[in-house]
ROLUMKE-855435 format. One record per residue (C-alpha): residue in three letters; x, y, z. Coordinates in steps of 0.05 Angstrom, whole numbers, padded with zeros to 5 digits. Example, Ala and Ser with C-alpha at 12.3 -4.5 7.8 and 13.67 -1.06 7.14 Angstrom:
<r rest="ALA" east="00246" north="-00090" up="00156"/>
<r rest="SER" east="00273" north="-00021" up="00143"/>
END
This chain:
<r rest="MET" east="02529" north="00556" up="02050"/>
<r rest="ARG" east="02560" north="00616" up="02064"/>
<r rest="SER" east="02632" north="00602" up="02043"/>
<r rest="VAL" east="02595" north="00586" up="01973"/>
<r rest="LEU" east="02559" north="00658" up="01977"/>
<r rest="PHE" east="02628" north="00690" up="01992"/>
<r rest="ARG" east="02664" north="00659" up="01950"/>
<r rest="GLY" east="02613" north="00680" up="01891"/>
<r rest="LEU" east="02621" north="00744" up="01913"/>
<r rest="VAL" east="02704" north="00748" up="01910"/>
<r rest="LEU" east="02686" north="00716" up="01833"/>
<r rest="ALA" east="02637" north="00764" up="01806"/>
<r rest="SER" east="02691" north="00814" up="01842"/>
<r rest="LEU" east="02742" north="00793" up="01808"/>
<r rest="LEU" east="02699" north="00791" up="01734"/>
<r rest="ILE" east="02682" north="00861" up="01747"/>
<r rest="LEU" east="02750" north="00890" up="01756"/>
<r rest="SER" east="02774" north="00849" up="01702"/>
<r rest="ALA" east="02732" north="00878" up="01663"/>
<r rest="CYS" east="02750" north="00952" up="01689"/>
<r rest="SER" east="02820" north="00944" up="01675"/>
<r rest="SER" east="02818" north="00913" up="01607"/>
<r rest="LYS" east="02862" north="00958" up="01555"/>
<r rest="PHE" east="02801" north="00946" up="01504"/>
<r rest="ILE" east="02742" north="00997" up="01506"/>
<r rest="THR" east="02681" north="00998" up="01467"/>
<r rest="TYR" east="02677" north="01076" up="01431"/>
<r rest="ASN" east="02605" north="01095" up="01416"/>
<r rest="GLY" east="02616" north="01168" up="01393"/>
<r rest="PRO" east="02619" north="01207" up="01326"/>
<r rest="GLN" east="02659" north="01183" up="01273"/>
<r rest="VAL" east="02736" north="01205" up="01282"/>
<r rest="THR" east="02756" north="01230" up="01206"/>
<r rest="LYS" east="02822" north="01256" up="01211"/>
<r rest="LEU" east="02889" north="01260" up="01258"/>
<r rest="GLU" east="02929" north="01324" up="01258"/>
<r rest="VAL" east="02992" north="01326" up="01306"/>
<r rest="HIS" east="03028" north="01395" up="01314"/>
<r rest="LYS" east="03096" north="01382" up="01330"/>
<r rest="GLY" east="03115" north="01455" up="01357"/>
<r rest="GLN" east="03059" north="01447" up="01401"/>
<r rest="ARG" east="03066" north="01370" up="01422"/>
<r rest="THR" east="02987" north="01366" up="01413"/>
<r rest="LEU" east="02952" north="01309" up="01371"/>
<r rest="LYS" east="02879" north="01330" up="01357"/>
<r rest="VAL" east="02822" north="01280" up="01339"/>
<r rest="PHE" east="02767" north="01309" up="01294"/>
<r rest="SER" east="02698" north="01288" up="01272"/>
<r rest="GLY" east="02687" north="01336" up="01214"/>
<r rest="ASN" east="02715" north="01410" up="01231"/>
<r rest="ARG" east="02701" north="01389" up="01313"/>
<r rest="VAL" east="02760" north="01371" up="01350"/>
<r rest="LEU" east="02735" north="01314" up="01393"/>
<r rest="LYS" east="02797" north="01314" up="01435"/>
<r rest="THR" east="02861" north="01341" up="01441"/>
<r rest="TYR" east="02928" north="01301" up="01478"/>
<r rest="LYS" east="02994" north="01330" up="01498"/>
<r rest="VAL" east="03039" north="01281" up="01457"/>
<r rest="ASP" east="03120" north="01261" up="01460"/>
<r rest="LEU" east="03160" north="01250" up="01397"/>
<r rest="GLY" east="03220" north="01221" up="01373"/>
<r rest="PHE" east="03288" north="01248" up="01403"/>
<r rest="GLY" east="03308" north="01281" up="01340"/>
<r rest="ALA" east="03237" north="01327" up="01335"/>
<r rest="GLU" east="03250" north="01380" up="01295"/>
<r rest="GLY" east="03244" north="01372" up="01219"/>
<r rest="HIS" east="03213" north="01318" up="01181"/>
<r rest="LYS" east="03236" north="01243" up="01189"/>
<r rest="ARG" east="03289" north="01226" up="01126"/>
<r rest="VAL" east="03321" north="01157" up="01153"/>
<r rest="GLU" east="03321" north="01105" up="01193"/>
<r rest="GLY" east="03365" north="01124" up="01264"/>
<r rest="ASP" east="03354" north="01199" up="01258"/>
<r rest="GLY" east="03298" north="01205" up="01323"/>
<r rest="ARG" east="03248" north="01243" up="01274"/>
<r rest="THR" east="03179" north="01240" up="01271"/>
<r rest="PRO" east="03155" north="01242" up="01201"/>
<r rest="GLU" east="03117" north="01311" up="01172"/>
<r rest="GLY" east="03061" north="01304" up="01120"/>
<r rest="ARG" east="02997" north="01265" up="01113"/>
<r rest="TYR" east="02998" north="01195" up="01121"/>
<r rest="THR" east="02936" north="01142" up="01149"/>
<r rest="ILE" east="02928" north="01091" up="01208"/>
<r rest="ASP" east="02943" north="01026" up="01169"/>
<r rest="ARG" east="02952" north="00984" up="01227"/>
<r rest="ARG" east="02940" north="00964" up="01304"/>
<r rest="ASN" east="02992" north="00930" up="01355"/>
<r rest="PRO" east="02943" north="00900" up="01404"/>
<r rest="ASN" east="03012" north="00877" up="01441"/>
<r rest="SER" east="03051" north="00932" up="01439"/>
<r rest="SER" east="03122" north="00935" up="01475"/>
<r rest="PHE" east="03084" north="01009" up="01483"/>
<r rest="TYR" east="03013" north="00982" up="01515"/>
<r rest="LEU" east="02980" north="00989" up="01447"/>
<r rest="SER" east="02998" north="01028" up="01382"/>
<r rest="LEU" east="02966" north="01052" up="01314"/>
<r rest="GLY" east="03010" north="01050" up="01256"/>
<r rest="ILE" east="03025" north="01107" up="01217"/>
<r rest="SER" east="03041" north="01095" up="01129"/>
<r rest="TYR" east="03106" north="01124" up="01145"/>
<r rest="PRO" east="03142" north="01115" up="01090"/>
<r rest="ASN" east="03108" north="01137" up="01031"/>
<r rest="THR" east="03128" north="01135" up="00961"/>
<r rest="ALA" east="03168" north="01205" up="00966"/>
<r rest="ASP" east="03207" north="01182" up="01034"/>
<r rest="ARG" east="03225" north="01122" up="01006"/>
<r rest="ALA" east="03247" north="01152" up="00939"/>
<r rest="TYR" east="03285" north="01212" up="00983"/>
<r rest="ALA" east="03323" north="01160" up="01027"/>
<r rest="GLN" east="03348" north="01106" up="00971"/>
<r rest="SER" east="03368" north="01175" up="00935"/>
<r rest="ILE" east="03424" north="01186" up="00990"/>
<r rest="GLY" east="03439" north="01104" up="00994"/>
<r rest="LYS" east="03400" north="01100" up="01056"/>
<r rest="SER" east="03337" north="01062" up="01092"/>
<r rest="PRO" east="03277" north="01116" up="01104"/>
<r rest="GLY" east="03269" north="01068" up="01162"/>
<r rest="GLY" east="03192" north="01051" up="01190"/>
<r rest="ASP" east="03152" north="01023" up="01243"/>
<r rest="ILE" east="03123" north="01088" up="01265"/>
<r rest="PHE" east="03062" north="01100" up="01310"/>
<r rest="ILE" east="03025" north="01133" up="01356"/>
<r rest="HIS" east="03028" north="01094" up="01420"/>
<r rest="GLY" east="03029" north="01088" up="01493"/>
<r rest="GLU" east="03081" north="01089" up="01549"/>
<r rest="ALA" east="03137" north="01027" up="01546"/>
<r rest="ASN" east="03102" north="00970" up="01586"/>
<r rest="LYS" east="03158" north="00964" up="01642"/>
<r rest="SER" east="03175" north="01042" up="01653"/>
<r rest="GLY" east="03123" north="01085" up="01639"/>
<r rest="ARG" east="03135" north="01155" up="01611"/>
<r rest="ARG" east="03208" north="01180" up="01596"/>
<r rest="GLY" east="03206" north="01250" up="01592"/>
<r rest="PRO" east="03197" north="01288" up="01531"/>
<r rest="ASP" east="03215" north="01268" up="01465"/>
<r rest="TRP" east="03236" north="01208" up="01482"/>
<r rest="THR" east="03215" north="01155" up="01420"/>
<r rest="ALA" east="03247" north="01136" up="01365"/>
<r rest="GLY" east="03209" north="01171" up="01319"/>
<r rest="CYS" east="03132" north="01152" up="01345"/>
<r rest="ILE" east="03079" north="01202" up="01378"/>
<r rest="ALA" east="03071" north="01172" up="01442"/>
<r rest="ILE" east="03006" north="01193" up="01489"/>
<r rest="ARG" east="02987" north="01162" up="01565"/>
<r rest="ASN" east="02968" north="01104" up="01571"/>
<r rest="LYS" east="02895" north="01117" up="01593"/>
<r rest="GLU" east="02894" north="01167" up="01536"/>
<r rest="MET" east="02919" north="01111" up="01485"/>
<r rest="ARG" east="02863" north="01064" up="01509"/>
<r rest="LEU" east="02809" north="01116" up="01487"/>
<r rest="LEU" east="02848" north="01134" up="01418"/>
<r rest="TYR" east="02856" north="01055" up="01396"/>
<r rest="ALA" east="02770" north="01044" up="01411"/>
<r rest="MET" east="02759" north="01108" up="01370"/>
<r rest="VAL" east="02806" north="01111" up="01304"/>
<r rest="LYS" east="02797" north="01064" up="01253"/>
<r rest="ASN" east="02851" north="01041" up="01197"/>
<r rest="GLY" east="02847" north="01089" up="01138"/>
<r rest="THR" east="02847" north="01149" up="01186"/>
<r rest="VAL" east="02878" north="01205" up="01159"/>
<r rest="ILE" east="02937" north="01242" up="01198"/>
<r rest="ASP" east="02967" north="01304" up="01177"/>
<r rest="ILE" east="03032" north="01316" up="01216"/>
<r rest="PHE" east="03056" north="01391" up="01226"/>
<r rest="PRO" east="03119" north="01417" up="01239"/>
END
């Protein structure tokens, strides 16, 4: 009887721990209506209407100055985009896709015979190596995993993201 009780307690403890460590959480707060990234300040602000709900420190692309123009330039885009997809199995913990490139981005790159690139995300840290230091991404916006966990729960597809210099 004692060993059955002990095994039951161990199983219950493991279930509680696994639920706590899940990267997926439920968000029941105010609706997120907009995100703002201020590249110069290295911040991501989360808004509900005009109210700032959260502010996060971010890392950007290795070529952070200026608007992303072509694939491989290491720049983070600037302008108005939307969150258009989610990746729960990202190599960078969790990620939210940004709708780059838009029509103007594609037209510019095509005019100079280049690809605009793509696959720009807000994401967490690299699964194997963690944070890599300032401005280490290939053009994405990176935050810490614990912050990404909440942001992933808060932000819905279709949310506007304005990225400022």
